[in-house]
SERO-4910 file (N, C-alpha, C, O; in steps of 0.05 Angstrom, whole numbers):
BEGIN
 pado doro    nc1    nc2    nc3   cac1   cac2   cac3    cc1    cc2    cc3    oc1    oc2    oc3
  Met    A  -1589  -1139   -230  -1565  -1143   -235  -1560  -1133   -208  -1576  -1120   -195
  Pro    A  -1528  -1144   -196  -1523  -1136   -166  -1515  -1112   -161  -1510  -1094   -177
  Phe    A  -1516  -1111   -131  -1515  -1079   -120  -1480  -1081   -122  -1468  -1101   -113
  Ile    A  -1464  -1054   -137  -1443  -1055   -143  -1429  -1033   -119  -1438  -1010   -118
  Gly    A  -1406  -1041    -99  -1394  -1031    -79  -1410  -1034    -53  -1425  -1053    -52
  Asn    A  -1410  -1018    -31  -1419  -1021     -6  -1454  -1029     -2  -1467  -1009     -7
  Gln    A  -1469  -1048      4  -1498  -1050      4  -1510  -1033     22  -1505  -1039     45
  Pro    A  -1524  -1014     18  -1543   -984     41  -1558   -996     58  -1576  -1012     53
  Thr    A  -1553   -990     74  -1573  -1002    100  -1590   -983    108  -1577   -962    108
  Gln    A  -1615   -980    117  -1633   -952    125  -1637   -973    162  -1645   -995    168
  Gly    A  -1623   -941    179  -1621   -953    206  -1592   -970    210  -1576   -977    192
  Arg    A  -1589   -976    244  -1572   -990    242  -1580  -1021    264  -1593  -1014    283
  Phe    A  -1576  -1049    263  -1589  -1048    279  -1560  -1074    290  -1542  -1079    274
  Ile    A  -1560  -1084    310  -1531  -1093    320  -1536  -1100    341  -1555  -1088    353
  Glu    A  -1518  -1124    356  -1523  -1133    384  -1491  -1128    386  -1473  -1133    370
  Leu    A  -1492  -1112    422  -1472  -1105    439  -1449  -1128    444  -1459  -1150    442
  Asp    A  -1434  -1128    447  -1416  -1145    468  -1433  -1158    489  -1456  -1152    495
  Ser    A  -1418  -1174    496  -1437  -1194    517  -1425  -1177    539  -1402  -1169    540
  Leu    A  -1451  -1173    560  -1441  -1166    587  -1456  -1181    605  -1480  -1187    606
  Thr    A  -1430  -1188    627  -1430  -1204    655  -1443  -1197    670  -1437  -1174    676
  Ala    A  -1460  -1205    683  -1483  -1194    710  -1457  -1188    736  -1436  -1201    738
  Ser    A  -1463  -1169    751  -1447  -1167    775  -1458  -1163    795  -1479  -1176    796
  Ala    A  -1453  -1144    823  -1459  -1128    837  -1466  -1112    837  -1463  -1098    857
  Thr    A  -1481  -1100    810  -1480  -1068    804  -1503  -1073    791  -1514  -1095    788
  Asp    A  -1516  -1039    778  -1537  -1036    760  -1524  -1021    740  -1538  -1016    721
  Asp    A  -1502  -1014    741  -1490   -994    717  -1463  -1018    696  -1445  -1034    701
  Tyr    A  -1475  -1008    674  -1462  -1029    657  -1450  -1012    628  -1463   -995    617
  Thr    A  -1422  -1021    620  -1407   -997    596  -1419  -1019    577  -1419  -1043    577
  Leu    A  -1432   -996    555  -1439  -1020    537  -1417  -1009    507  -1412   -987    496
  Gln    A  -1407  -1036    503  -1385  -1037    479  -1396  -1047    455  -1417  -1060    455
  Leu    A  -1377  -1039    427  -1378  -1060    399  -1351  -1068    391  -1336  -1056    376
  Asn    A  -1347  -1087    401  -1322  -1093    385  -1300  -1085    406  -1277  -1078    401
  Gly    A  -1310  -1086    430  -1285  -1075    454  -1285  -1050    453  -1265  -1041    464
  Ala    A  -1300  -1030    443  -1296  -1001    452  -1323   -994    451  -1341  -1004    437
  Asn    A  -1324   -971    474  -1343   -956    479  -1365   -947    463  -1359   -928    447
  Phe    A  -1391   -956    463  -1418   -952    450  -1441   -942    465  -1456   -953    482
  Ala    A  -1440   -914    453  -1463   -896    469  -1477   -893    444  -1466   -884    425
  Pro    A  -1512   -904    442  -1541   -908    429  -1544   -875    432  -1532   -860    447
  Glu    A  -1564   -870    413  -1573   -846    418  -1595   -844    441  -1593   -826    458
  Ser    A  -1609   -856    441  -1622   -856    467  -1625   -890    493  -1609   -909    493
  Val    A  -1641   -889    505  -1653   -913    522  -1674   -926    505  -1676   -951    502
  Asn    A  -1693   -902    490  -1704   -921    472  -1700   -932    439  -1715   -932    419
  Asn    A  -1676   -941    442  -1663   -954    413  -1653   -979    430  -1641   -994    416
  Leu    A  -1655   -986    453  -1640  -1012    465  -1657  -1030    467  -1678  -1021    477
  Leu    A  -1658  -1058    461  -1668  -1077    473  -1657  -1091    484  -1638  -1103    472
  Val    A  -1664  -1097    516  -1635  -1107    533  -1657  -1130    542  -1681  -1125    546
  Ser    A  -1644  -1156    544  -1659  -1181    555  -1644  -1182    581  -1621  -1175    583
  Ile    A  -1658  -1192    603  -1640  -1202    624  -1666  -1221    643  -1690  -1220    649
  Asn    A  -1634  -1240    648  -1660  -1276    657  -1679  -1280    639  -1696  -1292    652
  Gly    A  -1688  -1279    618  -1692  -1279    596  -1730  -1266    593  -1750  -1277    584
  Val    A  -1727  -1239    604  -1741  -1221    602  -1738  -1190    589  -1721  -1173    594
  Ile    A  -1755  -1189    575  -1748  -1156    563  -1754  -1134    580  -1776  -1130    590
  Gln    A  -1729  -1119    584  -1729  -1100    602  -1745  -1070    586  -1735  -1058    568
  Gly    A  -1770  -1063    599  -1769  -1034    589  -1758  -1005    595  -1762   -994    617
  Ser    A  -1749   -998    582  -1747   -976    573  -1748   -950    601  -1728   -939    611
  Ser    A  -1768   -948    605  -1769   -932    631  -1757   -943    651  -1747   -928    668
  Thr    A  -1754   -967    653  -1738   -974    681  -1707   -974    680  -1691   -983    697
  Met    A  -1700   -962    654  -1676   -958    650  -1662   -925    644  -1674   -904    644
  Ser    A  -1643   -928    641  -1631   -895    638  -1601   -905    622  -1590   -927    621
  Leu    A  -1592   -873    610  -1568   -885    593  -1555   -855    601  -1568   -835    608
  Asn    A  -1529   -858    599  -1511   -829    604  -1484   -838    593  -1464   -849    603
  Gly    A  -1492   -827    562  -1462   -842    539  -1469   -871    533  -1492   -878    527
  Ala    A  -1442   -891    535  -1441   -915    538  -1450   -930    558  -1450   -955    554
  Val    A  -1463   -917    588  -1465   -926    618  -1498   -935    616  -1514   -916    615
  Leu    A  -1507   -961    615  -1522   -966    618  -1532   -966    652  -1515   -971    669
  Thr    A  -1558   -961    656  -1571   -971    678  -1590   -982    679  -1611   -971    672
  Val    A  -1591  -1009    687  -1614  -1029    694  -1634  -1016    718  -1630  -1000    736
  Gly    A  -1658  -1031    710  -1674  -1026    740  -1671  -1033    766  -1688  -1027    783
  Ala    A  -1645  -1047    773  -1641  -1063    793  -1609  -1068    801  -1592  -1072    783
  Thr    A  -1604  -1069    821  -1576  -1082    820  -1581  -1110    825  -1593  -1121    844
  Leu    A  -1563  -1126    796  -1555  -1154    792  -1534  -1159    806  -1519  -1143    817
  Ser    A  -1534  -1188    807  -1506  -1206    818  -1512  -1224    799  -1527  -1229    780
  Ser    A  -1490  -1232    813  -1470  -1253    788  -1484  -1273    785  -1469  -1290    775
  Ser    A  -1514  -1285    789  -1527  -1307    792  -1538  -1294    770  -1553  -1310    758
  Asp    A  -1539  -1273    759  -1559  -1258    740  -1546  -1265    716  -1522  -1272    715
  Thr    A  -1564  -1264    693  -1550  -1273    665  -1565  -1255    644  -1585  -1262    632
  Ile    A  -1549  -1226    640  -1562  -1214    611  -1554  -1223    584  -1533  -1225    572
  Asp    A  -1574  -1228    578  -1578  -1242    548  -1567  -1227    521  -1555  -1235    501
  Phe    A  -1577  -1203    528  -1564  -1184    501  -1573  -1158    505  -1593  -1152    518
  Val    A  -1551  -1140    492  -1566  -1109    493  -1567  -1104    458  -1546  -1097    447
  Arg    A  -1595  -1110    440  -1596  -1104    415  -1592  -1063    418  -1598  -1049    437
  Val    A  -1578  -1054    388  -1589  -1026    379  -1603  -1028    353  -1597  -1039    332
  Phe    A  -1624  -1012    361  -1647  -1019    335  -1648   -989    322  -1649   -974    341
  Gly    A  -1649   -970    296  -1651   -960    286  -1630   -928    298  -1643   -909    307
  Asn    A  -1602   -926    295  -1585   -911    308  -1592   -887    295  -1594   -887    271
  Val    A  -1594   -867    308  -1607   -840    289  -1574   -822    267  -1574   -804    251
  Gly    A  -1554   -836    277  -1527   -824    264  -1531   -829    236  -1523   -815    218
  Thr    A  -1545   -856    233  -1538   -869    202  -1557   -857    188  -1557   -867    165
  Val    A  -1575   -840    188  -1587   -835    168  -1588   -825    140  -1586   -801    135
  Ser    A  -1590   -836    127  -1577   -825     95  -1589   -796     89  -1610   -787     98
  Thr    A  -1575   -787     75  -1592   -757     59  -1604   -760     37  -1598   -770     15
  Pro    A  -1631   -748     49  -1654   -752     22  -1644   -743      2  -1626   -726      0
  Thr    A  -1660   -758    -23  -1661   -748    -54  -1661   -716    -63  -1684   -706    -62
  Asp    A  -1653   -709    -67  -1661   -679    -79  -1695   -682    -87  -1705   -702    -99
  Gly    A  -1710   -658    -76  -1739   -658    -87  -1753   -678    -72  -1776   -673    -74
  Ser    A  -1748   -704    -54  -1754   -722    -40  -1781   -711    -13  -1802   -719     -5
  Val    A  -1760   -685     -8  -1775   -675     21  -1799   -664     21  -1799   -643     10
  Thr    A  -1820   -672     30  -1853   -658     22  -1858   -649     51  -1850   -659     72
  Ala    A  -1875   -625     46  -1889   -612     65  -1892   -629     84  -1876   -627    102
  Asn    A  -1907   -645     86  -1918   -667     98  -1884   -672    123  -1884   -676    147
  Lys    A  -1867   -672    108  -1846   -686    125  -1833   -664    150  -1820   -668    170
  Ile    A  -1847   -636    136  -1826   -619    160  -1847   -606    175  -1863   -590    166
  Gly    A  -1844   -617    206  -1852   -612    222  -1866   -575    221  -1855   -558    208
  Thr    A  -1886   -572    233  -1902   -544    247  -1878   -530    256  -1859   -538    270
  Gly    A  -1881   -507    244  -1865   -478    258  -1831   -497    259  -1827   -500    283
  Ala    A  -1813   -508    246  -1794   -519    242  -1777   -501    224  -1753   -505    220
  Val    A  -1790   -482    214  -1788   -463    191  -1781   -434    199  -1796   -419    186
  Thr    A  -1763   -420    216  -1768   -390    221  -1753   -380    200  -1745   -389    178
  Thr    A  -1752   -352    214  -1743   -326    194  -1718   -333    190  -1705   -334    170
  Asp    A  -1709   -339    222  -1675   -341    223  -1659   -357    194  -1635   -354    189
  Lys    A  -1679   -375    178  -1667   -397    163  -1675   -389    116  -1671   -399     94
  Leu    A  -1689   -361    133  -1696   -357    108  -1671   -343     97  -1658   -341    118
  Ala    A  -1655   -331     75  -1647   -314     70  -1655   -286     55  -1667   -283     34
  Asp    A  -1641   -259     79  -1647   -233     66  -1660   -235     38  -1648   -249     22
  Asn    A  -1684   -222     30  -1692   -212      8  -1706   -240    -10  -1719   -233    -29
  Ser    A  -1703   -274     -5  -1716   -290     -6  -1731   -292    -14  -1732   -300    -38
  Val    A  -1755   -284      0  -1783   -279      3  -1789   -266    -22  -1770   -252    -30
  Thr    A  -1808   -267    -34  -1816   -239    -51  -1842   -245    -65  -1849   -267    -74
  Ser    A  -1855   -224    -67  -1889   -232    -71  -1894   -251    -96  -1918   -259    -96
  Ala    A  -1883   -259   -113  -1887   -286   -132  -1884   -308   -128  -1889   -325   -145
  Lys    A  -1873   -315    -99  -1869   -340    -81  -1893   -339    -58  -1895   -362    -49
  Ile    A  -1911   -323    -47  -1924   -319    -32  -1954   -310    -38  -1966   -290    -45
  Thr    A  -1960   -343    -31  -1990   -328    -34  -2013   -326    -12  -2012   -342      7
  Gly    A  -2029   -312    -13  -2056   -302     11  -2040   -289     28  -2042   -293     52
  Val    A  -2022   -271     15  -2021   -249     40  -2019   -221     21  -2015   -214     -2
  Ser    A  -2025   -211     46  -2036   -171     28  -2005   -159     23  -1989   -163     41
  Phe    A  -1996   -145     -1  -1972   -133      5  -1980    -99      1  -1996    -96    -17
  Gly    A  -1974    -79     11  -1978    -53      4  -1972    -46     39  -1985    -28     50
  Lys    A  -1946    -65     55  -1947    -55     74  -1926    -34     88  -1910    -22     74
  Ile    A  -1926    -33    100  -1905     -5    114  -1879    -28    120  -1881    -46    137
  Leu    A  -1857    -23    105  -1833    -49    112  -1819    -25    137  -1814    -29    161
  Gln    A  -1814      0    119  -1792     13    147  -1798     40    147  -1816     51    133
  Val    A  -1782     52    163  -1797     87    166  -1769     91    171  -1755     71    176
  Gln    A  -1757    116    169  -1744    134    170  -1747    167    162  -1753    179    142
  His    A  -1741    175    191  -1745    203    194  -1729    220    201  -1706    215    197
  Val    A  -1734    246    214  -1722    264    220  -1733    284    231  -1747    297    215
  Asn    A  -1732    296    259  -1744    324    268  -1723    343    250  -1704    332    238
  Tyr    A  -1726    375    247  -1704    392    240  -1716    418    263  -1740    420    262
  Thr    A  -1704    433    279  -1704    450    291  -1687    483    282  -1688    506    292
  Thr    A  -1673    470    256  -1645    482    262  -1664    518    243  -1688    518    237
  Thr    A  -1648    540    240  -1661    563    232  -1641    563    205  -1617    556    207
  Asp    A  -1649    568    184  -1641    571    164  -1651    595    152  -1675    598    148
  Asn    A  -1633    614    145  -1642    641    127  -1641    639    102  -1620    629     95
  Tyr    A  -1661    645     80  -1665    635     58  -1667    670     47  -1667    692     58
  Ser    A  -1671    660     13  -1678    694      1  -1689    670    -38  -1695    647    -45
  Thr    A  -1684    691    -45  -1693    675    -76  -1675    654    -89  -1675    646   -112
  Thr    A  -1661    645    -68  -1653    621    -85  -1653    598    -62  -1651    600    -37
  Tyr    A  -1655    577    -81  -1661    554    -59  -1632    550    -40  -1609    559    -44
  Val    A  -1642    533    -19  -1628    532     -2  -1625    497     13  -1647    486     17
  Asp    A  -1605    485     20  -1612    446     27  -1619    459     68  -1612    476     84
  Ile    A  -1637    435     64  -1642    443     95  -1640    411    115  -1621    403    129
  Met    A  -1672    398    108  -1668    371    120  -1658    356     98  -1664    363     75
  Thr    A  -1640    332    105  -1632    305     87  -1631    278    104  -1617    274    124
  Lys    A  -1647    262     92  -1646    234    102  -1639    213     83  -1642    215     59
  Asn    A  -1630    195     94  -1630    178     73  -1640    140     71  -1626    126     86
  Ile    A  -1654    130     60  -1669    106     58  -1657     81     41  -1652     85     17
  Thr    A  -1654     56     53  -1638     33     32  -1670     18     33  -1677      5     53
  Pro    A  -1684     20     13  -1699      7      1  -1693    -35      9  -1670    -44      5
  Ser    A  -1713    -49     17  -1708    -71     15  -1720    -88    -13  -1717   -112    -20
  Ala    A  -1730    -72    -22  -1736    -93    -45  -1733    -78    -68  -1738    -56    -58
  Thr    A  -1729    -73    -92  -1724    -61   -121  -1758    -54   -126  -1765    -34   -138
  Asn    A  -1775    -71   -118  -1800    -58   -133  -1815    -47   -105  -1839    -49   -108
  Ser    A  -1809    -36    -82  -1814    -23    -67  -1824     10    -73  -1818     14    -96
  Val    A  -1834     30    -65  -1840     52    -69  -1834     58    -44  -1835     43    -25
  Ile    A  -1825     93    -45  -1813    107    -19  -1836    129    -20  -1835    141    -41
  Leu    A  -1859    138     -2  -1871    152      7  -1864    177     22  -1862    168     45
  Ile    A  -1860    201     24  -1839    219     27  -1866    240     37  -1884    246     21
  Gln    A  -1865    247     58  -1874    271     68  -1865    282     87  -1857    269    107
  Ala    A  -1866    313     86  -1849    335     90  -1868    358    103  -1887    368     93
  Thr    A  -1856    365    135  -1868    396    133  -1851    408    140  -1836    398    158
  Val    A  -1844    435    129  -1831    458    129  -1838    479    142  -1851    496    129
  Ala    A  -1830    486    174  -1840    512    191  -1827    525    175  -1805    516    168
  Thr    A  -1841    561    161  -1833    585    151  -1832    602    159  -1851    604    175
  His    A  -1817    625    159  -1823    647    176  -1812    680    151  -1789    685    144
  His    A  -1832    694    144  -1833    701    120  -1826    736    133  -1831    745    155
  Thr    A  -1812    749    109  -1813    770    116  -1819    801     97  -1814    825    100
  Ala    A  -1833    783     74  -1843    808     59  -1864    798     47  -1872    783     65
  Val    A  -1884    794     22  -1903    795     13  -1895    780     -7  -1876    786    -21
  Gly    A  -1912    753     -9  -1903    737    -35  -1898    703    -35  -1894    694    -12
  Gln    A  -1898    693    -46  -1890    657    -44  -1864    652    -32  -1843    665    -32
  His    A  -1871    627    -21  -1848    615    -10  -1851    577    -17  -1868    562     -8
  Ala    A  -1836    572    -28  -1830    543    -42  -1805    528    -28  -1784    536    -18
  Ala    A  -1820    493    -32  -1794    477    -16  -1798    459    -48  -1817    460    -63
  Lys    A  -1770    442    -50  -1772    431    -72  -1761    402    -50  -1750    400    -28
  Leu    A  -1768    386    -69  -1761    348    -56  -1745    346    -79  -1753    352   -102
  Val    A  -1717    336    -73  -1685    331    -83  -1682    291    -77  -1685    281    -54
  Lys    A  -1678    280    -93  -1666    259   -104  -1637    263   -113  -1627    275   -132
  Asp    A  -1623    246    -88  -1597    241    -99  -1584    262   -126  -1573    259   -148
  Gly    A  -1596    289   -106  -1583    310   -123  -1601    316   -144  -1594    337   -155
  Ser    A  -1623    307   -153  -1643    316   -176  -1658    329   -167  -1654    332   -143
  Ala    A  -1678    338   -176  -1706    350   -165  -1724    328   -183  -1730    326   -207
  Leu    A  -1731    314   -159  -1761    300   -162  -1774    310   -181  -1778    299   -203
  Asn    A  -1788    347   -170  -1806    357   -173  -1796    385   -172  -1775    392   -161
  Tyr    A  -1815    401   -184  -1806    432   -177  -1827    453   -156  -1848    466   -160
  Glu    A  -1820    452   -146  -1839    474   -125  -1857    450   -115  -1882    452   -118
  Val    A  -1846    425   -101  -1879    411   -101  -1892    423    -75  -1915    417    -69
  Gly    A  -1878    438    -61  -1906    452    -40  -1891    476    -32  -1867    481    -32
  Asp    A  -1917    493    -25  -1909    531    -23  -1930    530    -11  -1949    514     -9
  Phe    A  -1923    554     -2  -1940    573     12  -1939    597     13  -1916    605     17
  Tyr    A  -1965    627     10  -1968    647      2  -1980    663     28  -2000    658     42
  His    A  -1962    684     30  -1978    701     47  -1978    727     38  -1959    738     27
  Pro    A  -2007    739     47  -2013    761     21  -2001    789     52  -2011    811     48
  Ser    A  -1989    788     69  -1990    816     88  -1952    818     85  -1938    811     67
  Gly    A  -1943    832    116  -1924    832    105  -1907    815    125  -1916    792    129
  Ser    A  -1881    825    140  -1861    815    149  -1875    799    173  -1896    811    177
  Gly    A  -1873    779    190  -1880    769    216  -1893    750    207  -1906    742    226
  Val    A  -1897    737    186  -1921    713    176  -1899    692    183  -1875    690    177
  Ala    A  -1917    673    199  -1912    636    194  -1932    621    177  -1954    625    168
  Gly    A  -1914    602    175  -1939    576    166  -1925    564    159  -1901    568    160
  Asn    A  -1941    534    145  -1918    521    143  -1925    498    110  -1947    488    105
  Ile    A  -1905    495     97  -1897    488     61  -1903    449     75  -1891    437     93
  Lys    A  -1926    440     57  -1934    407     65  -1929    398     37  -1936    409     16
  Ile    A  -1910    368     39  -1897    364     13  -1913    338     24  -1919    333     48
  Gln    A  -1920    323      1  -1915    303     -3  -1924    279    -31  -1945    276    -43
  Tyr    A  -1903    267    -34  -1894    246    -58  -1885    225    -59  -1865    219    -46
  Val    A  -1899    205    -77  -1897    187    -74  -1870    165    -97  -1880    153   -116
  Asp    A  -1845    164    -94  -1828    154   -107  -1820    124   -118  -1825    105   -103
  Ser    A  -1811    120   -137  -1811     86   -147  -1770     87   -150  -1757     93   -171
  Pro    A  -1765     82   -137  -1732     88   -132  -1707     69   -146  -1683     72   -149
  Asn    A  -1733     40   -153  -1729     18   -162  -1700      9   -159  -1688      2   -179
  Thr    A  -1683      7   -130  -1662      0   -122  -1654    -12    -94  -1673     -9    -78
  Thr    A  -1645    -17    -89  -1635    -34    -66  -1615    -18    -45  -1615    -19    -21
  Asn    A  -1598     -2    -63  -1583     22    -53  -1587     39    -41  -1607     51    -49
  Ala    A  -1574     49    -19  -1583     73     -9  -1586    100    -32  -1572    107    -51
  Val    A  -1615    114    -16  -1631    143    -27  -1631    162    -13  -1644    163      8
  Thr    A  -1615    182    -23  -1621    204     -6  -1643    219    -20  -1650    221    -44
  Tyr    A  -1653    231      6  -1679    245     -3  -1677    273     14  -1677    271     38
  Lys    A  -1676    299      5  -1671    334     11  -1694    342      5  -1711    337    -13
  Ile    A  -1693    360     28  -1712    386     24  -1700    412     19  -1682    418     34
  Gln    A  -1709    435     -7  -1701    452     -4  -1719    475     -3  -1743    471     -2
  Val    A  -1710    499     -2  -1740    519      7  -1720    541     -5  -1696    540     -8
  Lys    A  -1745    567    -15  -1726    597    -29  -1752    609    -22  -1772    596    -18
  Ala    A  -1751    638    -20  -1765    654    -25  -1776    667    -51  -1755    669    -63
  Glu    A  -1793    676    -68  -1800    683    -88  -1794    710    -87  -1783    722   -105
  Ala    A  -1801    722    -61  -1795    751    -53  -1783    753    -21  -1785    737     -2
  Gly    A  -1774    771    -21  -1763    778      2  -1741    760     11  -1722    751     -1
  Ser    A  -1749    757     38  -1736    725     44  -1750    717     73  -1770    729     81
  Gly    A  -1736    692     89  -1756    676    111  -1725    662    120  -1702    662    113
  Ser    A  -1744    649    138  -1727    631    166  -1741    614    163  -1763    614    151
  Thr    A  -1723    586    180  -1737    556    174  -1746    561    206  -1729    573    219
  Asn    A  -1774    552    221  -1781    534    245  -1773    568    266  -1759    573    287
  Lys    A  -1788    585    249  -1787    615    269  -1819    611    270  -1832    601    252
  Asp    A  -1833    622    301  -1854    633    301  -1863    656    288  -1853    668    268
  Tyr    A  -1884    660    303  -1896    692    285  -1878    713    303  -1867    732    292
  Asn    A  -1877    708    327  -1858    724    339  -1824    729    327  -1809    746    336
  Gly    A  -1820    712    306  -1787    704    310  -1777    687    318  -1757    679    307
  Thr    A  -1786    675    339  -1778    664    353  -1774    639    350  -1794    625    346
  Asn    A  -1742    626    351  -1738    588    342  -1749    576    357  -1736    566    375
  Asn    A  -1777    572    356  -1797    551    371  -1808    533    349  -1823    515    356
  Gly    A  -1801    534    313  -1819    516    303  -1792    482    306  -1773    475    320
  Val    A  -1813    470    278  -1800    440    281  -1821    434    252  -1844    436    246
  Ser    A  -1795    425    240  -1798    413    216  -1793    388    211  -1771    386    222
  Ser    A  -1799    368    202  -1799    350    194  -1796    321    166  -1818    316    155
  Leu    A  -1779    308    158  -1781    294    142  -1786    262    142  -1772    251    159
  Val    A  -1798    250    132  -1810    216    135  -1807    203    109  -1814    215     89
  Leu    A  -1798    180    108  -1791    172     90  -1806    140     94  -1796    129    114
  Met    A  -1820    127     83  -1831    101     84  -1829     89     56  -1838     94     34
  Glu    A  -1810     66     70  -1826     44     51  -1842     26     49  -1846     10     67
  Ile    A  -1856     26     23  -1886      9     27  -1876    -18      7  -1864    -14    -15
  Gly    A  -1882    -42     17  -1882    -64     -5  -1896    -64    -31  -1920    -59    -28
  Ala    A  -1890    -68    -52  -1906    -77    -69  -1921    -95    -80  -1934    -90   -100
***
């Protein structure tokens, strides 16, 4: 059956308005009396005095064509034809653009939406990589006794729901009595575990040591998560970030690492 509507064309093959040679090498290209600017000089087929001109001998600035030499009124510009103007390329059919049609290096990370690339869409890539690190060095002296007190706090916002968070903490403590001192890891106000780290000193006051915590959590969210370290003494009292002499020279730390699943 005949085509209904305007017949589509591939490219645009047209002959521009006639040009009259004169004592110049610049000529304004027109189509139906209006200035016409081709995509490049390589889109043009120009014949002067019956000789096809090479594109390397001409240049184009908008609608102004500069030929290879100054002409005279005795010369004849036979025609100027435009082949395959880029501006008329049709929109590809859905699913018709294959991998071979995309230039090497043409797709960059700027063209990818956040969180659009998941492990299900990538093959040949090793996961289990560290995606981000959040940390805090803590030097404040906090005095504590037999009730847990808050010390270090840090937030992290996972980039994917299937990421895990590796928590590593070191609490520098100074004790005033024989007994155990413990630290606890809390997430968003709820304890992840009870006394996940502890330190015991058998002697009297003036003993310093470190409580170390390492824990892997699966928050299953892309919202901000708050992790907090608390510390207490089972007996007596203590202080954070003091050395053996009771001077505030110690430092505690809290490190949060997001690891891709």
